[in-house]
N, C-alpha and C positions, 0 to 999 in steps of 0.2 A: 273420440279423444278431446279431451276437454282443453279449452282456450284459458290461459292465464294471462291476465291483463296486468302489465306493470306499469306502476304510478310513478309520478316526481318524488313521491314520498319513498317509494322503494329505492329509487336509483338514488336518494339523498342518502339513504340511510347504509345503502352498499357502498358508496363513496366514503363515508364515514369510517365503517370497519376496514375498507382496503387502507385507508390514510392511518390508520392506528396500528394496522400489522405491519406495514412499511416502516411507520417510524419505530416499532419495535425492532424490526430487523436491522435498521440503521443504527439503533444505539448499541446493538449486541456486537457487530462487526468491529469497532474500532477497539473494544475491550478485548479482543481476541488476542492471544499471545503472539508476539512477534518471535521470529526464528531469531537465535542468538547468532548464529554462523551462517555466511551466505557464500555461495560459489560465485566464481567469476562471471559466468553469465547471469546470474541473479543480481550482480551488483551493477555489470554493465547495462542490463535492462532497467533497473532502479534509478540510475544516474542517467541514463540515455547517452552513453559515450561509448566509444570504439574500443576494441582490444588494445589497440596502440596506446590510447589515452590512459586505459587502466594501467598498462605496463609503466607509463610515465608517472602515474601517481604512486606506484610500488617504488619505482628507483629513485624518484626524488624524496621518499620519505613522508610524503603526505597522507597516504594510506597504509597503514601497518596490516600484515597478514600473515597467516600461519600456513605452513607446508605439510600436509601428510601425504607422504607418498608423492604422487604427481598432481594433487589436487590442492589448490590455493582457497584458502577460507578467509574471509573478512568478517569481523566483529560488526555486527548491526549497531551497536550502541556507539562503536567509534565512528562510523558512517553518519550517524545521527548529529553525533558531536560535533565533527568535521562539517556538514551542512549548517548547523546552527552558528557556529562559530564565524562563518563565511557569509552571513546574511548580509545584504545591504538594503538601504532603505532609499527610494527614489522620491525625491521632492521634487 
């Protein structure tokens, strides 16, 4: 059985390759296409809100939705727009 010695240079080369691979993966992820329509549970998870809060947003017209059968769908572009319009800047 042969013994293989790993040097600091080998570790540095591995680190550089790993960083390059991770950078590539992180660049690809944001470019993936976002779902156009989200179900209620996805919206609640995205906004970290309860079912009651989501219902209040529907009732008062803050968040529009489409009902197909018994399933409610929310347009992701509308949710993004709503979040961007309600940004606050802390000073």
